[in-house]
N, C-alpha and C positions, 0 to 999 in steps of 0.2 A: 299427692292430693292436689286437686285443682284449687285455685284461689277462691273461686266462687263458693265452694263447699267449706273452705276454711272460714271465710267471713260469715257464713250462715251459722257456724258453730260458736262464734265468739259472743260473749256477753256484751251488752250495749256499751258499757264504759271502755272495754278493751277495743271494741270496734272504733270508738271515738279516738282512742289513743293512736291506733294505726292511722286513722284519717289525719290526725295532727302531724304525725311523723312523716307521712308521705307528702302532705302539703308543704311541710318544712323543706323537704328535699326538692320539691318543685320550685319553691321560692329561691333556693340556692342554685337552681339550674342543673340539678343532678338527674340524669336519665328522664328528662321531661316527658318524652313520649310514653315510656313504660309507666311512669308514675301517674300520668293522666289516665291511663287504662285502669290502674289500681284504684284511683279516686272514683272513677265511674262505677266500678264493681261495689265499692263500699257505699257510695251514695245510693245505688240501686237497692242494696240490702237494707240500708237505713230507711229508705222509702217504703219498703215492704213492711217494716216494723212501725211505720208511722212516725219516724223521727226526722225532724228537720235538720238541715245541714248546720244551722247555728246551734241547735241543741246538741248535735253530735260533737261539734267543736268544744262546746262547754263541758260535756261529759269527759271528753278526751283530755282536756286541759286539767280538769279537776282530778282525774285518775292519775295523771303523771305527777301532779303536784303532791298528792298524798304519798305516792311511791317514793318520791324524792325525799320527803320528810322522814319516812321510815328508814330510808337508806342512810340519811345523815345522822339519825338517832343511833343507828347500829354501828357507826364508825368509831 
């Protein structure tokens, strides 16, 4: 499956979580060229949905935080 079609199928919050994950990798210097391509694909998809980058980051951060809370409760 090509990445573009994967991102098209993701719900907004999960798309945001992928964005945050990939941006974190870029910040760490991990596969910067590849990660920048992925960021562009995600940003293009968010733009199609009318979602700003700041909103995408907020949704992603919120999604990850909720998932971490659930994980800690179940440990």
